N, C-alpha and C positions, 0 to 999 in steps of 0.2 A: 277667161284667166289669161294671165300674161305670159309671154313667151319665156323660157327658163334658160339660163346660162348666158346670156347676151350682156355684154359691157356696155352700160348705158352712160358712163361718164367720160369726162377726157382723160386719157390715161398717158403719164410721162413716165415711161418705163426705159430702164437700162439694166441690160444681162451683166450679171455679176456673179462672185462666188456664191455656192449655198450657205445659208445660216447654220451655225456651229450645230451638231447634232444633239448636245446636251438641252438645246433651246425648246427640241420639239418631243422630249423622250414622254412627258405626260400627257402632252397635246395628242401623240401617237396612239398612247393607250387608251384614251378614250375615243378616239375616232374607230378603233377595232371595235370596241364593244357597240358604239353607234351604228357602224356599218352591217354587224351581226344582227341588230334589230331593223334594218332596212330603213333607218332614219337618216344613212348617207349610203348613196348608191348610185347605180345606173340600170335602167328596165327599159328594153324597147316599147312597153306597154304604157310607160309611164312619162308624163312631160315631153312627148315627141323624141323620146330615148335620149335625152340629156341627161347627163350626171348632174347629181343634185347633193347639196349638203356641202358646207365649208366650215372650218372652225379656225381660231385666231387666238393670239396670246401677246400680251404687252412685253417689250424687250425695251432697255433702255432706260432712262430717268424717269422714275416713278411719278415726280413733279413736274414734268414736261408740260407745255400750255396746250390748251385745247388746239386741234388741228395739227399737232408736232408729237403727239403720244404714239410714237412708233410701235408696230406690232408685226409679228410673224404670222403670215396666213395661208391656207391650202391654195395652191394654184388653180387656175380655171379648169374647169372640166376634167378633174380628178376623182369626182365621187365615183367611178367605176372602178379604180385601181383598188386591189384588194389591200394593198399595204403601200404605206408613201415612205420617202426617204427624204434627205436634205434636199434633193434635187426637183422634190415637188413642192416646195414652200418657197413664197415671195416674200420679203420685206417690204412693207408700207412706210415710208418715211415720213410723208405729210399727205393731208388731204383737207379739201375745203369745199363743204357741201355748198356754199352759197355760189361757188363758181363751179360747182359740179367737176371738180377736179381732183384726182389723185395721182401721186408721186410714188413710185415703186421701183425695185431692184432686186435681182436673183437671177436663178436659173429658168424661172418660168413666170408668166404674167399672172397676178395675182386674181383671186375670186372676183366674179362680177358682183358680190356683195361686199366688196372692201370699203365701199363708202358707208354703208349701214354699220357696219364693226366698227368704222372710226367714230361715228354719231354715239355709239354707246360710250365706246372709252371716255368721249367727251364729258359725258353725264357725270363721272365721279372718279377719281383718282384711285378708289379702291378696287374698281372694276379691272380685273387682269386678264379674263379670259370670257371669249365669245364663242358659243356654239349655234350656228344655223343649220337645222335639220328640216325634212320633209315628214311630217306625221299627220296622216289622215285623222286618226283617232283625236288627238289633240285638237286640231284645226277645227273638226266638226263639232267637239264637244266644249268649245273655248267658250262660249256665252254661259253654258250651264256650270263650268268650273271658275268663272269669273276671272277669266284671264284677261288682259286688257288685249284690244284688238285695233289694228290700225284702219283707217279708212280704205273701205276696199276701191276707192277711185284712185288711191295713190300707188305708183309703181314702186318697184325696189330699185335700188341704188341710183335714186334721183334726190333733188334739193327737198322735193315735196316729201320724200319717206324720212328724210332727215328730220323734218320739221314734226312730222307725226309720231317719231320715237321721242323727241323733247318733250312733246304734249303728253304722251303716256306717262313718262317718268314723272312728269310734273304734276299731272291732274290725276291719274290713275294709280292702280296697286303695283304697277311695274317696279316701282322703285323699292318695293319691300318683297315682292313675289320672285324677283328675277327672272321674269318670262314674259314672253308677249307673242300673239300671234299677228300674222301679216295677212290683213282681210283680202287684200287683192291679189296675193301672191300664193297661188292653190299649194294647201298643206304646209305654207312656210311657218316655221315657230322658231324664236330666237331665245335663248337663255344666256345667262351672264352671271358673273361670280367673282370671289377675290382668288379664284384658282380653277383651273379646267375640272377639278374634282368636285367643286362645290356647283359649278355652272350644269355638271353633266348629272349629278345626284338631283338637282332641283328638276332636270329636263325628265330622268326615270321616275321619280315621284309623281309627277304630273301625267306621265305616260299611263302609269298603273291606275292612278283615278282616272283617266278617260277612257280606258279599256273597261272598268269597273261600271261606269256610268253607261257607257255604251250596252254592255251585257246587260243591266238593269232595264235599260228602255226595251231592249229587244225581246225580254221577258214579259214586260208590261203589255206590249203591243201585240204578243204572240196570240194568234186565235186559240180559242180555248175549245179543247177537243171534248165531245160527249162523251161521257162513260157507258161502256158497252151495255147495251140494252135499254138505254135511256129514250123515253117515249114510245117504247113498244108494248105491244098488249101480249 
């Protein structure tokens, strides 16, 4: 599996003042929920100890052209923090998947998944929030739950991933389900919607379905125990 938390695109970053706090209130609320469920976090026994999970939300003009749909996103390697403040968010002003480039500013560098978030926003102007989490349950049950999955050979944060996201939206159910799995990015799941609330609700419903599917599979494959005295004379 691919390494976690490494920025793979060319980043043009300028340090600047934090994003206004009101812009991240709903986003932070959902981050607390996702962190409590270990969908965002940091664990020395997972992903080489790197922080995982990131969240974003559109800001600025709703009708901005592709590649210029500005959004605020959690900073790189902030997954291990219990709470985020305005100091932990970056603003992505522009992105170019073909050139593998991201332009950002803020008090912290943006997440290594920023390019993928930008590509999702380019799919439809109605998409206003993107949540990227790590869920073994959803990731392992993706096929059974009919969740679109990117090519396992494609790395996150790359032009190839941008192409995969567009393909899923165009050819698969991602446009309607609001969620897809990153086949080559261990446990990586992305949900999106018209708000952080919608994206989060999609994620939680899918998690519940994945856990139920896993438990059903465990029950079906569990060795049956013989009744006391069975086979005895």
